[in-house]
C-alpha positions as CSV (number, residue, x, y, z in Angstrom):
1,X,5.8,55.7,215.7
2,X,5.2,56.7,212.1
3,X,7.9,57.2,209.5
4,X,7.3,57.8,205.8
5,X,8.8,55.3,203.8
6,X,9.1,57.7,200.9
7,X,10.2,60.9,202.6
8,X,11.0,60.0,206.2
9,X,8.6,62.6,207.9
10,X,7.2,61.6,211.0
11,X,4.0,64.0,210.7
12,X,1.0,61.9,209.5
13,X,-2.7,62.2,209.4
14,X,-5.4,59.8,209.6
15,X,-8.0,59.5,206.9
16,X,-10.0,56.9,204.6
17,X,-8.9,56.4,201.0
18,X,-9.9,54.4,198.0
19,X,-7.3,52.1,196.2
20,X,-7.2,50.3,192.9
21,X,-5.7,46.8,192.8
22,X,-5.1,44.7,190.0
23,X,-6.1,40.8,191.1
24,X,-5.4,38.2,188.4
25,X,-5.4,41.0,185.6
26,X,-8.6,42.4,186.7
27,X,-9.2,45.8,188.4
28,X,-10.3,45.8,191.9
29,X,-11.3,48.8,193.8
30,X,-11.7,48.9,197.5
31,X,-13.2,51.7,199.2
32,X,-12.9,53.6,202.6
33,X,-9.4,52.1,203.8
34,X,-8.0,53.5,206.8
35,X,-4.7,54.7,206.2
36,X,-1.9,56.9,207.7
37,X,-1.2,59.8,204.9
38,X,2.0,61.5,205.6
39,X,1.6,65.3,205.8
40,X,4.8,66.1,203.6
41,X,4.4,63.7,200.5
42,X,1.0,62.4,200.6
43,X,2.3,58.8,200.6
44,X,-0.6,56.3,201.9
45,X,0.2,53.6,204.5
46,X,-1.8,50.9,205.8
47,X,-1.4,48.7,209.0
48,X,-0.6,45.2,208.5
49,X,-4.1,44.4,209.9
50,X,-5.8,46.4,207.2
51,X,-3.4,45.0,204.5
52,X,-4.3,41.4,205.5
53,X,-8.1,42.2,205.8
54,X,-8.0,43.6,202.2
55,X,-5.8,40.7,200.9
56,X,-8.8,38.4,202.4
57,X,-11.6,40.5,200.9
58,X,-10.0,40.6,197.1
59,X,-9.1,37.0,197.3
60,X,-13.0,35.8,197.9
61,X,-13.6,36.2,201.6
62,X,-16.0,39.0,200.8
63,X,-18.6,39.7,198.1
64,X,-18.3,43.0,196.2
65,X,-20.9,45.6,197.2
66,X,-21.3,46.8,193.5
67,X,-19.7,46.3,190.0
68,X,-19.2,49.0,187.3
69,X,-18.2,48.7,183.7
70,X,-15.1,51.0,182.8
71,X,-13.6,52.4,179.6
72,X,-9.9,51.3,179.2
73,X,-7.5,53.6,177.2
74,X,-4.0,52.7,175.9
75,X,-1.4,55.4,175.9
76,X,0.5,54.8,172.8
C-alpha cells in the first residue's frame, strides 16, 4: 500500500517523470521514469526496481540517448 513519506497521504497517481541526478559532480537527466506521485503534496516515489535500474544506467550500464550543453548560474 502507498503511503507518502512527506505528508502521509495514501492517495497516489501513476505517471512518468524526468529527474536530474548529480553523478561524480556531473548533472545527468533520466527521462520517462515511472513514479507514484502523491496527489496531496506531489512527492514523487520510485519503486525499488526502478531505483536500481536508474542506478545501473547512470553508472555505466547504459549509453545516453543524447547530450546537451547547459548554462549554469550561481545565485550569490
